[in-house]
N, CA, C and O atoms as a DFTB+ gen file, in Angstrom:
436 C
 N C O
     1  1      22.864       4.111      10.045
     2  2      22.918       5.079      11.118
     3  2      22.408       6.446      10.693
     4  3      21.821       7.160      11.506
     5  1      22.615       6.822       9.459
     6  2      22.245       8.163       9.033
     7  2      20.900       8.214       8.310
     8  3      20.516       9.269       7.806
     9  1      20.185       7.106       8.252
    10  2      18.874       7.093       7.600
    11  2      17.860       7.731       8.538
    12  3      17.713       7.303       9.683
    13  1      17.159       8.753       8.054
    14  2      16.145       9.417       8.878
    15  2      14.732       9.140       8.400
    16  3      13.776       9.237       9.169
    17  1      14.603       8.794       7.127
    18  2      13.270       8.486       6.604
    19  2      13.385       7.595       5.374
    20  3      14.411       7.549       4.695
    21  1      12.292       6.894       5.119
    22  2      12.196       6.029       3.945
    23  2      10.962       6.448       3.170
    24  3       9.873       6.570       3.731
    25  1      11.140       6.664       1.888
    26  2      10.016       6.931       0.993
    27  2       9.695       5.630       0.281
    28  3      10.559       5.041      -0.369
    29  1       8.456       5.182       0.404
    30  2       8.030       3.935      -0.233
    31  2       6.939       4.293      -1.230
    32  3       5.873       4.772      -0.843
    33  1       7.201       4.063      -2.514
    34  2       6.266       4.434      -3.573
    35  2       5.541       3.216      -4.105
    36  3       6.140       2.168      -4.343
    37  1       4.231       3.375      -4.287
    38  2       3.377       2.291      -4.764
    39  2       2.407       2.870      -5.785
    40  3       1.910       3.984      -5.618
    41  1       2.146       2.127      -6.816
    42  2       1.116       2.523      -7.771
    43  2      -0.237       2.052      -7.250
    44  3      -0.510       0.853      -7.208
    45  1      -1.073       2.990      -6.859
    46  2      -2.380       2.629      -6.293
    47  2      -3.327       2.063      -7.344
    48  3      -4.330       1.435      -7.003
    49  1      -3.023       2.276      -8.590
    50  2      -3.930       1.828      -9.653
    51  2      -3.659       0.400     -10.128
    52  3      -4.345      -0.090     -11.025
    53  1      -2.682      -0.264      -9.547
    54  2      -2.307      -1.600     -10.028
    55  2      -2.895      -2.728      -9.193
    56  3      -2.366      -3.840      -9.198
    57  1      -3.965      -2.462      -8.487
    58  2      -4.558      -3.495      -7.625
    59  2      -5.134      -4.666      -8.409
    60  3      -5.374      -5.733      -7.843
    61  1      -5.354      -4.478      -9.689
    62  2      -5.928      -5.548     -10.513
    63  2      -4.915      -6.119     -11.511
    64  3      -5.297      -6.758     -12.492
    65  1      -3.633      -5.886     -11.257
    66  2      -2.592      -6.345     -12.172
    67  2      -1.646      -7.314     -11.474
    68  3      -1.520      -7.311     -10.249
    69  1      -0.990      -8.137     -12.272
    70  2      -0.017      -9.097     -11.746
    71  2       1.379      -8.697     -12.203
    72  3       1.541      -7.884     -13.112
    73  1       2.373      -9.278     -11.564
    74  2       3.759      -9.015     -11.932
    75  2       4.067      -9.603     -13.304
    76  3       3.525     -10.646     -13.670
    77  1       4.925      -8.948     -14.052
    78  2       5.322      -9.474     -15.357
    79  2       6.098     -10.776     -15.206
    80  3       5.942     -11.695     -16.010
    81  1       6.939     -10.852     -14.168
    82  2       7.785     -12.029     -13.985
    83  2       7.081     -13.172     -13.263
    84  3       7.583     -14.296     -13.234
    85  1       5.926     -12.889     -12.684
    86  2       5.164     -13.918     -11.971
    87  2       3.685     -13.628     -12.163
    88  3       3.110     -12.825     -11.429
    89  1       3.082     -14.256     -13.114
    90  2       1.701     -13.964     -13.517
    91  2       0.666     -14.367     -12.464
    92  3      -0.534     -14.196     -12.682
    93  1       1.117     -14.901     -11.327
    94  2       0.205     -15.291     -10.249
    95  2       0.190     -14.283      -9.096
    96  3      -0.699     -14.329      -8.246
    97  1       1.161     -13.384      -9.063
    98  2       1.313     -12.479      -7.926
    99  2       0.745     -11.101      -8.237
   100  3       1.157     -10.446      -9.194
   101  1      -0.197     -10.678      -7.423
   102  2      -0.820      -9.366      -7.550
   103  2       0.202      -8.278      -7.201
   104  3       0.946      -8.404      -6.229
   105  1       0.228      -7.224      -7.994
   106  2       1.227      -6.169      -7.808
   107  2       1.069      -5.432      -6.480
   108  3       2.060      -5.157      -5.805
   109  1      -0.158      -5.112      -6.104
   110  2      -0.351      -4.396      -4.844
   111  2       0.004      -5.279      -3.655
   112  3       0.614      -4.808      -2.696
   113  1      -0.369      -6.546      -3.706
   114  2      -0.009      -7.467      -2.611
   115  2       1.514      -7.613      -2.508
   116  3       2.057      -7.676      -1.406
   117  1       2.188      -7.666      -3.633
   118  2       3.649      -7.743      -3.633
   119  2       4.244      -6.504      -2.967
   120  3       5.190      -6.611      -2.186
   121  1       3.699      -5.345      -3.269
   122  2       4.180      -4.107      -2.651
   123  2       3.972      -4.127      -1.143
   124  3       4.846      -3.703      -0.387
   125  1       2.829      -4.612      -0.710
   126  2       2.543      -4.707       0.727
   127  2       3.533      -5.661       1.396
   128  3       4.008      -5.387       2.498
   129  1       3.842      -6.762       0.745
   130  2       4.797      -7.727       1.304
   131  2       6.202      -7.126       1.430
   132  3       6.879      -7.324       2.439
   133  1       6.625      -6.401       0.414
   134  2       7.942      -5.753       0.462
   135  2       7.957      -4.692       1.558
   136  3       8.923      -4.576       2.312
   137  1       6.883      -3.928       1.637
   138  2       6.754      -2.911       2.682
   139  2       6.894      -3.542       4.068
   140  3       7.588      -3.008       4.933
   141  1       6.234      -4.673       4.269
   142  2       6.298      -5.360       5.563
   143  2       7.742      -5.708       5.929
   144  3       8.153      -5.534       7.076
   145  1       8.492      -6.188       4.978
   146  2       9.892      -6.535       5.225
   147  2      10.695      -5.313       5.659
   148  3      11.507      -5.391       6.581
   149  1      10.470      -4.208       5.003
   150  2      11.219      -2.988       5.311
   151  2      10.786      -2.389       6.643
   152  3      11.625      -2.088       7.492
   153  1       9.498      -2.218       6.827
   154  2       8.995      -1.507       8.003
   155  2       9.252      -2.269       9.301
   156  3       9.310      -1.660      10.370
   157  1       9.406      -3.569       9.225
   158  2       9.636      -4.363      10.431
   159  2      11.105      -4.716      10.658
   160  3      11.432      -5.482      11.564
   161  1      11.971      -4.162       9.844
   162  2      13.402      -4.363      10.021
   163  2      13.869      -3.501      11.198
   164  3      13.626      -2.294      11.217
   165  1      14.522      -4.102      12.157
   166  2      14.965      -3.383      13.364
   167  2      15.845      -2.180      13.045
   168  3      15.833      -1.186      13.771
   169  1      16.589      -2.271      11.983
   170  2      17.468      -1.168      11.590
   171  2      16.669       0.110      11.362
   172  3      17.176       1.211      11.577
   173  1      15.427      -0.036      10.928
   174  2      14.603       1.123      10.608
   175  2      13.574       1.441      11.697
   176  3      12.589       2.128      11.427
   177  1      13.787       0.961      12.898
   178  2      12.839       1.158      13.991
   179  2      12.586       2.610      14.350
   180  3      11.487       2.953      14.787
   181  1      13.585       3.472      14.174
   182  2      13.441       4.893      14.519
   183  2      13.415       5.784      13.289
   184  3      13.758       6.965      13.353
   185  1      13.009       5.212      12.182
   186  2      12.998       5.930      10.907
   187  2      11.555       6.255      10.529
   188  3      10.666       5.415      10.668
   189  1      11.330       7.468      10.056
   190  2      10.006       7.840       9.565
   191  2       9.751       7.148       8.234
   192  3      10.617       7.121       7.360
   193  1       8.560       6.594       8.091
   194  2       8.173       5.928       6.847
   195  2       7.115       6.790       6.172
   196  3       6.098       7.133       6.774
   197  1       7.369       7.131       4.925
   198  2       6.426       7.937       4.155
   199  2       5.982       7.102       2.965
   200  3       6.779       6.765       2.090
   201  1       4.715       6.781       2.949
   202  2       4.120       5.943       1.911
   203  2       3.454       6.837       0.873
   204  3       2.513       7.566       1.186
   205  1       3.940       6.778      -0.348
   206  2       3.330       7.506      -1.455
   207  2       2.566       6.511      -2.312
   208  3       3.149       5.584      -2.874
   209  1       1.285       6.704      -2.407
   210  2       0.451       5.887      -3.295
   211  2       0.147       6.767      -4.499
   212  3      -0.709       7.650      -4.434
   213  1       0.850       6.523      -5.587
   214  2       0.720       7.414      -6.736
   215  2      -0.255       6.874      -7.775
   216  3      -0.858       5.813      -7.611
   217  1      -0.382       7.636      -8.836
   218  2      -1.292       7.339      -9.946
   219  2      -2.758       7.396      -9.506
   220  3      -3.585       6.591      -9.932
   221  1      -3.052       8.362      -8.649
   222  2      -4.427       8.545      -8.184
   223  2      -5.355       8.855      -9.345
   224  3      -6.519       8.455      -9.334
   225  1      -4.851       9.563     -10.348
   226  2      -5.693       9.871     -11.505
   227  2      -6.167       8.593     -12.194
   228  3      -7.317       8.507     -12.623
   229  1      -5.285       7.607     -12.300
   230  2      -5.673       6.328     -12.902
   231  2      -6.579       5.534     -11.970
   232  3      -7.492       4.843     -12.424
   233  1      -6.329       5.633     -10.672
   234  2      -7.178       4.944      -9.704
   235  2      -8.606       5.475      -9.762
   236  3      -9.559       4.705      -9.644
   237  1      -8.758       6.779      -9.941
   238  2     -10.093       7.380     -10.033
   239  2     -10.903       6.746     -11.160
   240  3     -12.105       6.519     -11.016
   241  1     -10.250       6.464     -12.267
   242  2     -10.928       5.815     -13.391
   243  2     -11.131       4.327     -13.128
   244  3     -12.150       3.753     -13.514
   245  1     -10.171       3.719     -12.481
   246  2     -10.175       2.274     -12.316
   247  2     -11.116       1.774     -11.229
   248  3     -11.376       0.573     -11.162
   249  1     -11.631       2.648     -10.381
   250  2     -12.516       2.175      -9.306
   251  2     -13.762       1.487      -9.855
   252  3     -14.529       0.897      -9.094
   253  1     -13.964       1.557     -11.142
   254  2     -15.078       0.827     -11.756
   255  2     -14.803      -0.678     -11.772
   256  3     -15.731      -1.482     -11.868
   257  1     -13.525      -1.054     -11.677
   258  2     -13.138      -2.467     -11.568
   259  2     -13.226      -2.823     -10.086
   260  3     -12.476      -2.266      -9.285
   261  1     -14.117      -3.730      -9.699
   262  2     -14.324      -4.009      -8.270
   263  2     -13.057      -4.488      -7.556
   264  3     -12.442      -5.482      -7.943
   265  1     -12.693      -3.763      -6.520
   266  2     -11.543      -4.131      -5.697
   267  2     -11.750      -5.497      -5.055
   268  3     -10.791      -6.242      -4.853
   269  1     -12.991      -5.828      -4.736
   270  2     -13.315      -7.110      -4.083
   271  2     -12.908      -8.309      -4.934
   272  3     -12.671      -9.393      -4.402
   273  1     -12.826      -8.126      -6.240
   274  2     -12.396      -9.219      -7.120
   275  2     -10.943      -9.621      -6.850
   276  3     -10.549     -10.756      -7.117
   277  1     -10.157      -8.689      -6.323
   278  2      -8.732      -8.921      -6.096
   279  2      -8.368      -8.933      -4.613
   280  3      -7.360      -9.516      -4.212
   281  1      -9.196      -8.287      -3.815
   282  2      -9.018      -8.229      -2.366
   283  2     -10.360      -8.546      -1.718
   284  3     -11.095      -7.636      -1.335
   285  1     -10.682      -9.829      -1.595
   286  2     -11.986     -10.225      -1.044
   287  2     -12.235      -9.685       0.360
   288  3     -13.384      -9.579       0.789
   289  1     -11.172      -9.344       1.076
   290  2     -11.326      -8.810       2.425
   291  2     -11.859      -7.379       2.442
   292  3     -12.251      -6.878       3.497
   293  1     -11.876      -6.722       1.292
   294  2     -12.438      -5.371       1.208
   295  2     -13.952      -5.456       1.325
   296  3     -14.603      -6.185       0.577
   297  1     -14.507      -4.703       2.272
   298  2     -15.954      -4.759       2.515
   299  2     -16.639      -3.423       2.282
   300  3     -17.831      -3.280       2.555
   301  1     -15.902      -2.452       1.782
   302  2     -16.475      -1.128       1.570
   303  2     -17.281      -1.040       0.289
   304  3     -17.412      -2.018      -0.448
   305  1     -17.822       0.149       0.031
   306  2     -18.584       0.373      -1.200
   307  2     -17.719       0.112      -2.437
   308  3     -16.533       0.438      -2.461
   309  1     -18.329      -0.475      -3.446
   310  2     -17.580      -0.911      -4.629
   311  2     -16.825       0.188      -5.356
   312  3     -15.680      -0.013      -5.762
   313  1     -17.439       1.331      -5.525
   314  2     -16.837       2.352      -6.384
   315  2     -16.482       3.634      -5.627
   316  3     -16.421       4.707      -6.227
   317  1     -16.252       3.534      -4.335
   318  2     -15.919       4.706      -3.521
   319  2     -14.406       4.898      -3.465
   320  3     -13.691       4.118      -2.835
   321  1     -13.937       5.932      -4.123
   322  2     -12.500       6.210      -4.155
   323  2     -11.947       6.383      -2.741
   324  3     -10.905       5.814      -2.415
   325  1     -12.621       7.151      -1.908
   326  2     -12.141       7.411      -0.546
   327  2     -12.049       6.126       0.269
   328  3     -11.077       5.926       0.998
   329  1     -13.044       5.257       0.156
   330  2     -13.029       4.002       0.908
   331  2     -11.947       3.058       0.395
   332  3     -11.301       2.365       1.181
   333  1     -11.752       3.029      -0.900
   334  2     -10.711       2.182      -1.484
   335  2      -9.330       2.681      -1.057
   336  3      -8.454       1.883      -0.726
   337  1      -9.141       3.990      -1.066
   338  2      -7.864       4.544      -0.622
   339  2      -7.610       4.235       0.855
   340  3      -6.494       3.876       1.231
   341  1      -8.630       4.372       1.683
   342  2      -8.485       4.068       3.113
   343  2      -8.121       2.598       3.312
   344  3      -7.291       2.269       4.159
   345  1      -8.738       1.728       2.538
   346  2      -8.427       0.301       2.615
   347  2      -6.969       0.047       2.244
   348  3      -6.279      -0.721       2.915
   349  1      -6.505       0.686       1.185
   350  2      -5.117       0.498       0.756
   351  2      -4.139       0.936       1.838
   352  3      -3.177       0.227       2.131
   353  1      -4.379       2.093       2.429
   354  2      -3.504       2.572       3.498
   355  2      -3.505       1.577       4.650
   356  3      -2.452       1.280       5.214
   357  1      -4.672       1.063       5.003
   358  2      -4.769       0.110       6.110
   359  2      -4.033      -1.194       5.797
   360  3      -3.480      -1.820       6.701
   361  1      -4.020      -1.605       4.536
   362  2      -3.258      -2.805       4.149
   363  2      -1.790      -2.644       4.530
   364  3      -1.160      -3.587       5.010
   365  1      -1.253      -1.456       4.317
   366  2       0.144      -1.194       4.658
   367  2       0.311      -1.006       6.166
   368  3       1.214      -1.580       6.775
   369  1      -0.560      -0.202       6.756
   370  2      -0.457       0.086       8.190
   371  2      -0.547      -1.198       9.023
   372  3       0.149      -1.326      10.030
   373  1      -1.378      -2.129       8.623
   374  2      -1.586      -3.372       9.370
   375  2      -0.344      -4.258       9.389
   376  3      -0.236      -5.147      10.233
   377  1       0.577      -4.032       8.486
   378  2       1.781      -4.867       8.416
   379  2       2.859      -4.437       9.411
   380  3       3.860      -5.133       9.580
   381  1       2.659      -3.304      10.064
   382  2       3.624      -2.861      11.076
   383  2       3.392      -3.642      12.351
   384  3       2.294      -3.615      12.908
   385  1       4.402      -4.328      12.812
   386  2       4.260      -5.153      14.022
   387  2       4.388      -4.341      15.299
   388  3       3.794      -4.695      16.318
   389  1       5.149      -3.263      15.262
   390  2       5.411      -2.470      16.459
   391  2       4.726      -1.115      16.349
   392  3       5.179      -0.232      15.621
   393  1       3.632      -0.965      17.078
   394  2       2.857       0.275      17.011
   395  2       3.584       1.448      17.663
   396  3       3.169       2.595      17.499
   397  1       4.666       1.177      18.403
   398  2       5.400       2.257      19.060
   399  2       6.427       2.900      18.136
   400  3       7.092       3.862      18.520
   401  1       6.558       2.381      16.935
   402  2       7.492       2.975      15.974
   403  2       7.001       4.364      15.590
   404  3       5.871       4.749      15.887
   405  1       7.869       5.094      14.931
   406  2       7.474       6.407      14.427
   407  2       6.240       6.250      13.547
   408  3       6.005       5.176      12.993
   409  1       5.459       7.303      13.416
   410  2       4.227       7.187      12.628
   411  2       4.487       6.881      11.153
   412  3       5.549       7.171      10.604
   413  1       3.487       6.293      10.553
   414  2       3.500       6.055       9.115
   415  2       2.733       7.200       8.464
   416  3       1.550       7.402       8.740
   417  1       3.403       7.932       7.613
   418  2       2.762       9.021       6.886
   419  2       2.387       8.503       5.510
   420  3       3.115       7.699       4.928
   421  1       1.267       8.951       4.990
   422  2       0.873       8.517       3.647
   423  2       0.320       9.693       2.851
   424  3      -0.269      10.627       3.396
   425  1       0.533       9.609       1.550
   426  2       0.064      10.644       0.630
   427  2      -0.365       9.976      -0.665
   428  3       0.307       9.072      -1.162
   429  1      -1.486      10.424      -1.204
   430  2      -1.919       9.983      -2.527
   431  2      -1.534      11.070      -3.510
   432  3      -1.851      12.244      -3.316
   433  1      -0.848      10.667      -4.566
   434  2      -0.374      11.652      -5.544
   435  2      -0.853      11.292      -6.933
   436  3      -0.555      12.004      -7.892
């Protein structure tokens, strides 16, 4: 009842890494899946969601590793930081089932 916002933190630079406990699961995909569970929970229907994609400094260096190798659905330029960031935000935004919910805010840090 008293929750007004949720901060969801994700490492944007881990798109090419897997979980330590499950060597088959991509870390960014796992984060998107967890986000989907939270953002679509009715309890949080009127709660502001703030998505922090951190480690931008590492992502800037890592864009040399093609995102398409891990996310074949990415169709943007291979080494464009801005396009890769936009794609990441859209991965999260697309998981919201109810577009009438409060807006999703995002920040790269």
